[in-house]
ZARO-866105 format. One record per residue: residue number from 1; residue in three letters; x, y, z of N, C-alpha, C, O, CB in turn. Coordinates in pm, whole numbers, plus 50000, padded with zeros to 5 digits. Each point is the difference from the previous one (the first is absolute). Glycine has a CB too. Layout:
<atoms>
<atom NUM; 'ALA'; <X; Y; Z>; <X; Y; Z>; <X; Y; Z>; <X; Y; Z>; <X; Y; Z>>;
...
</atoms>
This chain:
<atoms>
<atom 1; 'MET'; <69659; 79357; 69652>; <50098; 49970; 49901>; <50132; 50064; 50044>; <50004; 50118; 50032>; <49819; 49868; 49784>>;
<atom 2; 'ALA'; <50285; 49936; 50185>; <50131; 50050; 50040>; <50091; 50008; 49879>; <49986; 49922; 49906>; <49985; 49980; 50324>>;
<atom 3; 'THR'; <50122; 50191; 49773>; <50092; 50016; 49888>; <50142; 49992; 50054>; <50033; 50064; 50100>; <49801; 50078; 49772>>;
<atom 4; 'THR'; <50250; 49778; 50062>; <50142; 49997; 50034>; <50074; 50067; 49886>; <49956; 49994; 49885>; <50021; 49793; 50253>>;
<atom 5; 'SER'; <50134; 50274; 49890>; <50073; 50071; 49897>; <50149; 49991; 50025>; <50046; 49940; 50097>; <49761; 50214; 49869>>;
<atom 6; 'ARG'; <50267; 49909; 49945>; <50146; 50002; 50014>; <50041; 50075; 50124>; <50107; 49974; 50055>; <49916; 50014; 49698>>;
<atom 7; 'SER'; <49894; 50103; 50294>; <50036; 50075; 50121>; <50009; 49908; 50121>; <50076; 50026; 50093>; <49813; 50177; 49811>>;
<atom 8; 'THR'; <50032; 49689; 50095>; <50010; 49902; 50108>; <50139; 49938; 50002>; <50060; 49982; 50106>; <49693; 49971; 49878>>;
<atom 9; 'GLY'; <50298; 50013; 49898>; <50135; 49945; 49991>; <50105; 50096; 50052>; <50095; 49960; 50066>; <49832; 49906; 49739>>;
<atom 10; 'LYS'; <50055; 50262; 50163>; <50095; 50102; 50050>; <49993; 50010; 50151>; <50103; 50015; 50067>; <49874; 50112; 49719>>;
<atom 11; 'GLN'; <49902; 49863; 50269>; <49984; 50006; 50145>; <50067; 49881; 50067>; <50063; 50014; 50105>; <49722; 50112; 49866>>;
<atom 12; 'VAL'; <50200; 49756; 49970>; <50061; 49879; 50056>; <50152; 50011; 49991>; <50071; 49963; 50094>; <49728; 49900; 49841>>;
<atom 13; 'ARG'; <50251; 50187; 49953>; <50146; 50019; 49987>; <50051; 50100; 50103>; <50107; 49981; 50058>; <49877; 49967; 49695>>;
<atom 14; 'MET'; <49940; 50159; 50270>; <50038; 50101; 50099>; <50000; 49940; 50140>; <50091; 50024; 50079>; <49814; 50158; 49776>>;
<atom 15; 'LEU'; <49992; 49739; 50176>; <49995; 49932; 50129>; <50120; 49906; 50016>; <50059; 49992; 50108>; <49689; 50022; 49890>>;
<atom 16; 'GLY'; <50287; 49917; 49896>; <50118; 49913; 50004>; <50126; 50079; 50027>; <50085; 49958; 50079>; <49803; 49887; 49764>>;
<atom 17; 'LEU'; <50126; 50271; 50092>; <50117; 50084; 50021>; <50006; 50051; 50144>; <50106; 49999; 50063>; <49888; 50069; 49696>>;
<atom 18; 'VAL'; <49893; 49975; 50293>; <49994; 50047; 50139>; <50040; 49886; 50095>; <50073; 50022; 50096>; <49745; 50144; 49845>>;
<atom 19; 'SER'; <50133; 49714; 50032>; <50034; 49884; 50082>; <50150; 49973; 49996>; <50061; 49969; 50103>; <49711; 49935; 49855>>;
<atom 20; 'ILE'; <50287; 50107; 49925>; <50144; 49977; 49986>; <50078; 50106; 50078>; <50098; 49968; 50067>; <49866; 49928; 49707>>;
<atom 21; 'ILE'; <49995; 50228; 50217>; <50068; 50108; 50072>; <49990; 49979; 50151>; <50099; 50013; 50072>; <49853; 50145; 49739>>;
<atom 22; 'ILE'; <49927; 49809; 50236>; <49982; 49973; 50144>; <50086; 49882; 50043>; <50060; 50002; 50107>; <49705; 50088; 49882>>;
<atom 23; 'GLY'; <50242; 49807; 49927>; <50084; 49884; 50030>; <50146; 50037; 50013>; <50068; 49954; 50092>; <49770; 49903; 49789>>;
<atom 24; 'ALA'; <50210; 50228; 50028>; <50140; 50043; 50007>; <50026; 50080; 50127>; <50104; 49983; 50064>; <49906; 50023; 49685>>;
<atom 25; 'VAL'; <49896; 50080; 50288>; <50014; 50077; 50123>; <50004; 49907; 50121>; <50080; 50021; 50092>; <49801; 50175; 49802>>;
<atom 26; 'MET'; <50034; 49703; 50107>; <49998; 49905; 50113>; <50131; 49922; 50010>; <50051; 49978; 50110>; <49700; 50002; 49864>>;
<atom 27; 'ILE'; <50303; 49979; 49913>; <50128; 49928; 50001>; <50111; 50090; 50053>; <50081; 49958; 50082>; <49843; 49901; 49723>>;
<atom 28; 'ILE'; <50079; 50265; 50149>; <50101; 50094; 50046>; <49984; 50027; 50150>; <50099; 50002; 50073>; <49909; 50103; 49698>>;
<atom 29; 'ALA'; <49868; 49915; 50273>; <49976; 50024; 50143>; <50043; 49881; 50084>; <50061; 50016; 50106>; <49747; 50134; 49834>>;
<atom 30; 'GLY'; <50162; 49729; 50013>; <50042; 49880; 50073>; <50151; 49988; 50008>; <50056; 49967; 50104>; <49735; 49921; 49822>>;
<atom 31; 'ALA'; <50276; 50140; 49962>; <50146; 49990; 49997>; <50064; 50106; 50090>; <50095; 49971; 50072>; <49893; 49939; 49694>>;
<atom 32; 'VAL'; <49959; 50212; 50230>; <50054; 50107; 50085>; <49979; 49967; 50147>; <50089; 50019; 50082>; <49866; 50149; 49736>>;
<atom 33; 'THR'; <49927; 49782; 50216>; <49972; 49963; 50139>; <50093; 49888; 50046>; <50056; 50007; 50109>; <49705; 50061; 49861>>;
<atom 34; 'TRP'; <50255; 49830; 49946>; <50090; 49889; 50034>; <50142; 50054; 50025>; <50064; 49965; 50099>; <49796; 49874; 49763>>;
<atom 35; 'GLY'; <50187; 50245; 50047>; <50135; 50055; 50014>; <50015; 50087; 50123>; <50101; 49993; 50069>; <49919; 50002; 49685>>;
<atom 36; 'MET'; <49879; 50087; 50275>; <50005; 50087; 50117>; <50003; 49919; 50130>; <50081; 50027; 50089>; <49797; 50149; 49781>>;
<atom 37; 'VAL'; <50035; 49725; 50140>; <49996; 49918; 50122>; <50132; 49924; 50015>; <50055; 49991; 50110>; <49694; 49985; 49871>>;
<atom 38; 'SER'; <50301; 49970; 49910>; <50126; 49927; 50004>; <50115; 50090; 50043>; <50084; 49960; 50081>; <49832; 49888; 49739>>;
<atom 39; 'THR'; <50089; 50274; 50126>; <50106; 50094; 50035>; <49993; 50041; 50147>; <50101; 50003; 50069>; <49898; 50080; 49694>>;
<atom 40; 'LYS'; <49880; 49949; 50283>; <49984; 50040; 50140>; <50032; 49886; 50096>; <50059; 50021; 50106>; <49766; 50143; 49823>>;
<atom 41; 'LEU'; <50136; 49716; 50032>; <50029; 49883; 50083>; <50152; 49974; 50005>; <50055; 49969; 50105>; <49719; 49932; 49836>>;
<atom 42; 'ALA'; <50291; 50111; 49945>; <50146; 49981; 49994>; <50072; 50103; 50085>; <50104; 49971; 50060>; <49873; 49932; 49710>>;
<atom 43; 'ALA'; <49968; 50221; 50235>; <50064; 50107; 50078>; <49999; 49970; 50150>; <50078; 50059; 50075>; <49852; 50103; 49749>>;
<atom 44; 'GLU'; <49982; 49749; 50220>; <49996; 49963; 50141>; <50113; 49905; 50039>; <50023; 49976; 50119>; <49730; 50054; 49875>>;
<atom 45; 'ASN'; <50318; 49916; 49907>; <50114; 49910; 50023>; <49964; 49879; 50086>; <50075; 49962; 50090>; <50074; 50234; 49890>>;
<atom 46; 'ILE'; <49736; 49745; 49992>; <49957; 49881; 50073>; <50059; 49879; 49929>; <50000; 49993; 49877>; <49785; 50118; 50202>>;
<atom 47; 'THR'; <50264; 49795; 49998>; <50055; 49876; 49946>; <49923; 49883; 50060>; <49970; 49999; 50120>; <50261; 50106; 49851>>;
<atom 48; 'VAL'; <49737; 49799; 49945>; <49930; 49880; 50049>; <50093; 49929; 50098>; <50117; 49978; 49971>; <49748; 49998; 49812>>;
<atom 49; 'SER'; <50080; 49988; 50332>; <50080; 49932; 50103>; <50064; 49875; 49945>; <49943; 49930; 49917>; <49905; 50160; 50259>>;
<atom 50; 'ALA'; <50272; 49882; 49873>; <50075; 49883; 49953>; <49927; 49870; 50030>; <50017; 49901; 49929>; <50194; 50226; 50104>>;
<atom 51; 'ASP'; <49708; 49871; 50073>; <49930; 49877; 50037>; <49861; 49988; 49936>; <49923; 49912; 50038>; <50202; 50093; 50176>>;
<atom 52; 'ALA'; <49844; 50081; 49689>; <49871; 49992; 49930>; <49995; 49870; 49920>; <50104; 49945; 49963>; <49880; 50308; 50023>>;
<atom 53; 'TYR'; <49895; 49698; 49986>; <49986; 49874; 49929>; <50045; 50010; 49855>; <50021; 49897; 49935>; <49791; 50047; 50216>>;
<atom 54; 'MET'; <50202; 50178; 49796>; <50057; 50020; 49867>; <50046; 50144; 49988>; <49957; 50087; 50076>; <49893; 49734; 49825>>;
<atom 55; 'LEU'; <50238; 50205; 50005>; <50052; 50133; 49968>; <50079; 50064; 50113>; <50013; 50122; 50004>; <49795; 49904; 49847>>;
<atom 56; 'GLY'; <50246; 49896; 50240>; <50079; 50053; 50109>; <50114; 50087; 49949>; <50075; 49958; 49913>; <49866; 49843; 50224>>;
<atom 57; 'GLY'; <50071; 50320; 49917>; <50105; 50093; 49962>; <49963; 50090; 49881>; <50075; 50093; 49969>; <50085; 49741; 50117>>;
<atom 58; 'ALA'; <49729; 50139; 49849>; <49959; 50083; 49885>; <49949; 50135; 50048>; <49940; 50011; 50106>; <50002; 49782; 49762>>;
<atom 59; 'LYS'; <50083; 50310; 50052>; <49949; 50133; 50032>; <49850; 50002; 49968>; <49957; 49947; 49897>; <50269; 50162; 50055>>;
<atom 60; 'VAL'; <49695; 49952; 50134>; <49856; 50008; 49980>; <49969; 50114; 49904>; <50008; 50118; 50037>; <49948; 49787; 50195>>;
<atom 61; 'THR'; <50010; 50058; 49643>; <49965; 50099; 49898>; <49873; 49962; 49925>; <49952; 50077; 49916>; <50291; 49976; 50060>>;
<atom 62; 'GLY'; <49702; 49831; 50053>; <49882; 49954; 49927>; <49902; 49931; 50091>; <50024; 49986; 50120>; <50115; 49990; 49677>>;
<atom 63; 'PRO'; <49750; 49980; 50148>; <49894; 49942; 50083>; <50037; 49867; 50063>; <49959; 49973; 50113>; <49881; 50142; 49742>>;
<atom 64; 'ILE'; <50236; 49804; 50077>; <50034; 49869; 50056>; <50093; 50016; 50119>; <49980; 49939; 50105>; <49992; 49954; 49670>>;
<atom 65; 'GLU'; <50131; 50190; 50208>; <50093; 50023; 50112>; <49927; 50063; 50119>; <50026; 49963; 50115>; <50163; 50066; 49721>>;
<atom 66; 'ALA'; <49721; 50066; 50138>; <49926; 50065; 50108>; <49913; 49899; 50074>; <49992; 50002; 50123>; <50007; 50214; 49747>>;
<atom 67; 'PHE'; <49935; 49696; 50055>; <49914; 49899; 50063>; <50083; 49904; 50085>; <49962; 49968; 50113>; <49876; 50050; 49694>>;
<atom 68; 'VAL'; <50275; 49937; 50140>; <50085; 49905; 50073>; <50054; 50065; 50127>; <50002; 49937; 50106>; <50061; 49949; 49679>>;
<atom 69; 'GLN'; <49980; 50240; 50206>; <50052; 50068; 50119>; <49891; 50022; 50104>; <50026; 49985; 50119>; <50145; 50126; 49739>>;
<atom 70; 'ALA'; <49708; 49924; 50098>; <49889; 50017; 50095>; <49970; 49870; 50072>; <49975; 49998; 50121>; <49928; 50182; 49733>>;
<atom 71; 'ASP'; <50101; 49710; 50072>; <49976; 49869; 50061>; <50111; 49965; 50099>; <49973; 49942; 50105>; <49906; 49985; 49688>>;
<atom 72; 'THR'; <50243; 50108; 50173>; <50114; 49973; 50089>; <49991; 50084; 50127>; <50030; 49952; 50109>; <50113; 49991; 49691>>;
<atom 73; 'ILE'; <49815; 50183; 50186>; <49981; 50086; 50118>; <49896; 49938; 50092>; <50016; 50000; 50122>; <50046; 50206; 49743>>;
<atom 74; 'SER'; <49831; 49743; 50078>; <49896; 49936; 50080>; <50058; 49881; 50077>; <49972; 49983; 50119>; <49854; 50090; 49714>>;
<atom 75; 'HIS'; <50253; 49847; 50099>; <50062; 49883; 50065>; <50091; 50045; 50116>; <49996; 49942; 50108>; <49995; 49930; 49673>>;
<atom 76; 'HIS'; <50090; 50231; 50194>; <50090; 50049; 50104>; <49923; 50054; 50120>; <50036; 49974; 50115>; <50133; 50081; 49709>>;
<atom 77; 'ALA'; <49724; 50021; 50149>; <49921; 50058; 50108>; <49932; 49891; 50083>; <49999; 50006; 50123>; <49963; 50200; 49738>>;
<atom 78; 'LEU'; <49981; 49695; 50071>; <49935; 49891; 50074>; <50101; 49918; 50079>; <49968; 49951; 50108>; <49855; 50039; 49716>>;
<atom 79; 'THR'; <50298; 49996; 50125>; <50105; 49930; 50074>; <50037; 50080; 50126>; <50016; 49943; 50108>; <50073; 49955; 49676>>;
<atom 80; 'ALA'; <49925; 50233; 50200>; <50037; 50086; 50113>; <49892; 50006; 50107>; <50030; 50016; 50118>; <50109; 50118; 49725>>;
<atom 81; 'THR'; <49736; 49853; 50117>; <49888; 50012; 50095>; <49941; 49865; 50039>; <49889; 49993; 50054>; <50061; 50229; 49847>>;
<atom 82; 'ASN'; <50123; 49671; 50072>; <49955; 49865; 50032>; <49866; 49967; 49934>; <49913; 49939; 50061>; <50209; 50077; 50156>>;
<atom 83; 'GLY'; <49862; 50027; 49657>; <49882; 49966; 49923>; <49880; 50089; 50023>; <49892; 49973; 49948>; <50191; 49801; 50057>>;
<atom 84; 'LYS'; <49933; 50332; 50074>; <49888; 50089; 50027>; <50004; 50122; 49908>; <50107; 50053; 49969>; <49891; 49870; 50270>>;
<atom 85; 'THR'; <49884; 50118; 49718>; <49990; 50120; 49917>; <49989; 50122; 50092>; <49989; 49987; 50121>; <49899; 49882; 49692>>;
<atom 86; 'TYR'; <50116; 50249; 50126>; <49989; 50124; 50075>; <49874; 50000; 50087>; <50004; 50038; 50117>; <50120; 50082; 49701>>;
<atom 87; 'ALA'; <49765; 49838; 50124>; <49872; 50002; 50073>; <49998; 49900; 50115>; <49924; 50018; 50096>; <49964; 50051; 49693>>;
<atom 88; 'GLU'; <50192; 49829; 50204>; <50000; 49897; 50105>; <50093; 50033; 50116>; <49991; 49938; 50106>; <49956; 49895; 49719>>;
<atom 89; 'LEU'; <50142; 50264; 50156>; <50094; 50037; 50105>; <49934; 50097; 50097>; <49917; 50083; 49961>; <50277; 49883; 49882>>;
<atom 90; 'GLY'; <49842; 50023; 50282>; <49948; 50092; 50100>; <50047; 50142; 49977>; <50104; 50022; 49938>; <49889; 49790; 50224>>;
<atom 91; 'LYS'; <49931; 50285; 49888>; <50034; 50141; 49978>; <50133; 50039; 50062>; <50066; 50093; 49953>; <49693; 49956; 50040>>;
<atom 92; 'ASP'; <50282; 49881; 50111>; <50127; 50033; 50065>; <50114; 49907; 49958>; <50109; 50008; 50055>; <49759; 50079; 50138>>;
<atom 93; 'ASP'; <50106; 49827; 49710>; <50104; 49906; 49952>; <50103; 50078; 49919>; <49964; 50069; 49904>; <49870; 49738; 50091>>;
<atom 94; 'PRO'; <50296; 50182; 50041>; <50104; 50074; 49926>; <50014; 49953; 49854>; <50055; 50073; 49917>; <50065; 49958; 50301>>;
<atom 95; 'LEU'; <49831; 49851; 49751>; <50008; 49950; 49862>; <49891; 50058; 49910>; <50002; 49982; 49878>; <50098; 49809; 50212>>;
<atom 96; 'ARG'; <49806; 50281; 49972>; <49890; 50058; 49922>; <50054; 50102; 49898>; <49948; 50008; 49889>; <49896; 49958; 50307>>;
<atom 97; 'ALA'; <50256; 50111; 49841>; <50060; 50098; 49908>; <50065; 49929; 49881>; <49991; 50047; 49887>; <50049; 50112; 50305>>;
<atom 98; 'THR'; <50023; 49728; 49834>; <50061; 49922; 49891>; <49893; 49951; 49904>; <50016; 50008; 49879>; <50172; 49922; 50274>>;
<atom 99; 'ALA'; <49704; 50018; 49902>; <49891; 49949; 49917>; <49935; 50114; 49921>; <49963; 49982; 49884>; <49996; 49833; 50281>>;
<atom 100; 'MET'; <50028; 50302; 49898>; <49939; 50115; 49934>; <50088; 50048; 49884>; <49950; 50026; 49891>; <49937; 50040; 50326>>;
<atom 101; 'THR'; <50241; 49946; 49806>; <50092; 50043; 49895>; <49999; 49901; 49884>; <49998; 50040; 49884>; <50145; 50075; 50288>>;
<atom 102; 'ALA'; <49858; 49758; 49859>; <49996; 49897; 49896>; <49871; 50011; 49919>; <50002; 49986; 49877>; <50138; 49863; 50265>>;
<atom 103; 'SER'; <49749; 50178; 49926>; <49872; 50015; 49932>; <50002; 50120; 49905>; <49951; 49992; 49888>; <49933; 49902; 50309>>;
<atom 104; 'PHE'; <50172; 50217; 49848>; <50009; 50119; 49917>; <50089; 49975; 49878>; <49965; 50039; 49888>; <50000; 50105; 50315>>;
<atom 105; 'LEU'; <50146; 49791; 49817>; <50092; 49971; 49889>; <49934; 49908; 49898>; <50009; 50022; 49879>; <50186; 50005; 50275>>;
<atom 106; 'ARG'; <49738; 49870; 49895>; <49930; 49908; 49909>; <49892; 50073; 49922>; <49986; 49980; 49879>; <50060; 49830; 50277>>;
<atom 107; 'SER'; <49878; 50275; 49911>; <49894; 50075; 49932>; <50056; 50089; 49891>; <49943; 50009; 49892>; <49923; 49987; 50318>>;
<atom 108; 'SER'; <50246; 50068; 49817>; <50063; 50085; 49899>; <50045; 49919; 49879>; <49981; 50040; 49886>; <50094; 50116; 50296>>;
<atom 109; 'LEU'; <49985; 49730; 49844>; <50044; 49915; 49889>; <49881; 49946; 49921>; <50005; 49994; 49877>; <50199; 49944; 50255>>;
<atom 110; 'PHE'; <49690; 50023; 49939>; <49881; 49950; 49929>; <49933; 50111; 49919>; <49942; 49974; 49895>; <50025; 49855; 50286>>;
<atom 111; 'THR'; <50041; 50294; 49867>; <49946; 50113; 49923>; <50074; 50015; 49868>; <49939; 50028; 49897>; <49996; 50088; 50316>>;
<atom 112; 'SER'; <50195; 49864; 49789>; <50075; 50008; 49874>; <49964; 49883; 49909>; <49994; 50017; 49878>; <50195; 50100; 50240>>;
<atom 113; 'VAL'; <49786; 49766; 49938>; <49958; 49886; 49919>; <49867; 50032; 49931>; <49981; 49969; 49882>; <50139; 49870; 50275>>;
<atom 114; 'ILE'; <49788; 50222; 49917>; <49871; 50037; 49942>; <50019; 50106; 49891>; <49935; 49994; 49896>; <49951; 49953; 50322>>;
<atom 115; 'ALA'; <50202; 50149; 49805>; <50026; 50103; 49899>; <50054; 49939; 49872>; <49962; 50041; 49891>; <50083; 50124; 50291>>;
<atom 116; 'PHE'; <50044; 49737; 49830>; <50050; 49930; 49881>; <49885; 49930; 49928>; <49993; 50001; 49877>; <50232; 49967; 50233>>;
<atom 117; 'GLY'; <49686; 49972; 49967>; <49885; 49932; 49940>; <49908; 50095; 49926>; <49952; 49969; 49891>; <50061; 49862; 50289>>;
<atom 118; 'VAL'; <49963; 50285; 49878>; <49915; 50100; 49935>; <50067; 50049; 49872>; <49932; 50020; 49898>; <49973; 50050; 50325>>;
<atom 119; 'ALA'; <50225; 49951; 49780>; <50072; 50044; 49881>; <49990; 49895; 49889>; <49978; 50034; 49883>; <50180; 50099; 50261>>;
<atom 120; 'LEU'; <49857; 49742; 49892>; <49990; 49893; 49902>; <49857; 49990; 49947>; <49980; 49977; 49880>; <50206; 49899; 50235>>;
<atom 121; 'PHE'; <49717; 50141; 49971>; <49859; 49997; 49958>; <49971; 50113; 49901>; <49934; 49978; 49898>; <50003; 49920; 50323>>;
<atom 122; 'ALA'; <50113; 50222; 49808>; <49978; 50114; 49910>; <50060; 49972; 49863>; <49938; 50028; 49898>; <50062; 50129; 50299>>;
<atom 123; 'ALA'; <50121; 49789; 49801>; <50064; 49968; 49872>; <49922; 49892; 49926>; <49985; 50006; 49878>; <50238; 50057; 50218>>;
<atom 124; 'GLY'; <49727; 49839; 49977>; <49920; 49894; 49938>; <49871; 50053; 49940>; <49961; 49960; 49891>; <50136; 49878; 50270>>;
<atom 125; 'VAL'; <49837; 50252; 49911>; <49878; 50063; 49947>; <50035; 50082; 49876>; <49923; 50005; 49904>; <49975; 50004; 50328>>;
<atom 126; 'GLY'; <50218; 50054; 49770>; <50044; 50076; 49884>; <50019; 49912; 49877>; <49961; 50037; 49889>; <50150; 50123; 50266>>;
<atom 127; 'VAL'; <49950; 49724; 49864>; <50017; 49906; 49889>; <49864; 49957; 49947>; <49980; 49994; 49879>; <50239; 49926; 50219>>;
<atom 128; 'LEU'; <49689; 50050; 49992>; <49865; 49959; 49959>; <49930; 50112; 49923>; <49935; 49974; 49898>; <50052; 49875; 50302>>;
<atom 129; 'ALA'; <50026; 50274; 49847>; <49937; 50113; 49931>; <50058; 50018; 49860>; <49927; 50030; 49906>; <50033; 50081; 50315>>;
<atom 130; 'ILE'; <50170; 49870; 49765>; <50062; 50012; 49867>; <49949; 49890; 49908>; <49966; 50026; 49884>; <50240; 50077; 50219>>;
<atom 131; 'LEU'; <49787; 49775; 49947>; <49950; 49890; 49917>; <49854; 50022; 49959>; <49964; 49974; 49885>; <50196; 49871; 50232>>;
<atom 132; 'LEU'; <49758; 50202; 49975>; <49860; 50027; 49967>; <49989; 50115; 49899>; <49919; 49995; 49907>; <50012; 49923; 50322>>;
<atom 133; 'GLY'; <50149; 50184; 49790>; <49999; 50112; 49906>; <50044; 49958; 49861>; <49943; 50043; 49900>; <50102; 50110; 50289>>;
<atom 134; 'TRP'; <50056; 49765; 49806>; <50049; 49948; 49872>; <49891; 49917; 49931>; <49977; 50014; 49880>; <50260; 49983; 50210>>;
<atom 135; 'ALA'; <49696; 49918; 49989>; <49893; 49917; 49944>; <49885; 50088; 49948>; <49946; 49972; 49893>; <50116; 49842; 50266>>;
<atom 136; 'LEU'; <49902; 50290; 49914>; <49895; 50090; 49954>; <50037; 50066; 49867>; <49918; 50014; 49910>; <50016; 50027; 50329>>;
<atom 137; 'ARG'; <50191; 49999; 49752>; <50044; 50065; 49876>; <50002; 49902; 49883>; <49970; 50038; 49887>; <50167; 50122; 50249>>;
<atom 138; 'LEU'; <49898; 49715; 49891>; <49998; 49899; 49894>; <49857; 49973; 49953>; <49975; 49988; 49880>; <50232; 49909; 50216>>;
<atom 139; 'VAL'; <49701; 50094; 49998>; <49859; 49976; 49965>; <49947; 50118; 49919>; <49931; 49980; 49900>; <50036; 49880; 50309>>;
<atom 140; 'ALA'; <50063; 50261; 49834>; <49950; 50119; 49930>; <50058; 50010; 49859>; <49934; 50048; 49909>; <50042; 50068; 50311>>;
<atom 141; 'ALA'; <50147; 49838; 49763>; <50064; 50007; 49868>; <49935; 49904; 49901>; <50010; 50021; 49879>; <50205; 50044; 50232>>;
<atom 142; 'ARG'; <49719; 49832; 49936>; <49936; 49901; 49912>; <49860; 50042; 49957>; <49936; 49931; 49920>; <50197; 49893; 50193>>;
<atom 143; 'GLU'; <49820; 50288; 49939>; <49867; 50047; 49961>; <50003; 50037; 49852>; <50091; 50070; 49956>; <49860; 50015; 50280>>;
<atom 144; 'PRO'; <49951; 49871; 49688>; <49998; 50032; 49857>; <49985; 50150; 49978>; <49933; 50069; 50078>; <49970; 49706; 49873>>;
<atom 145; 'ALA'; <50158; 50274; 49942>; <49997; 50142; 49969>; <49881; 50033; 49911>; <50011; 50086; 49912>; <50238; 49924; 50110>>;
<atom 146; 'GLU'; <49639; 49924; 49999>; <49880; 50020; 49919>; <49915; 50110; 50059>; <50034; 50061; 50101>; <49971; 49700; 49828>>;
<atom 147; 'ALA'; <49885; 50262; 50006>; <49902; 50094; 50050>; <49940; 49945; 50128>; <50016; 49881; 50030>; <49933; 50201; 49735>>;
<atom 148; 'PRO'; <49982; 50001; 50311>; <49940; 49953; 50125>; <49906; 49882; 49975>; <49933; 49991; 49897>; <50084; 50242; 50197>>;
<atom 149; 'VAL'; <49981; 49678; 50002>; <49914; 49882; 49994>; <49883; 50023; 50092>; <50018; 50038; 50116>; <50177; 49809; 49830>>;
<atom 150; 'ARG'; <49686; 50131; 50005>; <49882; 50014; 50083>; <49964; 49867; 50060>; <49987; 49899; 49929>; <49932; 50292; 49932>>;
<atom 151; 'VAL'; <50065; 49809; 50270>; <49964; 49879; 50071>; <49860; 50021; 50055>; <49973; 50098; 50069>; <50269; 49847; 49989>>;
<atom 152; 'THR'; <49670; 49962; 49910>; <49864; 50009; 50053>; <49974; 49881; 50089>; <50049; 49889; 49975>; <49871; 50238; 49822>>;
<atom 153; 'ALA'; <50005; 49897; 50306>; <49965; 49891; 50094>; <49865; 49945; 49960>; <49907; 50075; 49969>; <50226; 50031; 50219>>;
<atom 154; 'ASP'; <49856; 49763; 49814>; <49870; 49937; 49971>; <49909; 50022; 50120>; <50039; 49982; 50115>; <50068; 49843; 49735>>;
<atom 155; 'ALA'; <49771; 50214; 50118>; <49907; 50030; 50108>; <49914; 49881; 50031>; <49915; 50006; 50088>; <50084; 50233; 49846>>;
</atoms>
């Protein structure tokens, strides 16, 4: 025989509150991370190449600009190396350093794109946690304020 009581409602409301608090922390963490990555990226004074397929001349401060510039660097490197990647160039090829530098720059820009994605994901999880916490608190508030209800299972 199981017994449910008002204390269950209090526990559900508390769980909802904890979920809301965690959600708020996640949103704040995501926003701070986004701002930090954007600020650090802007401090590098990178500008999207004028010949990029979009956003030419824009300052790289966000994920779209970083992605476009990384793609443009790849195009420039492949043009300079006649379509060969770093791995395809001979060890004594003078263009190998150009391909290597381009690869490092692209990797750095893609890392910032991933960081923006993680920040957005954290904020999204935070919104979900707040919504779930709110729903839990609404459900708990609808519990009747009666005496405990005894639930028996049919054997």
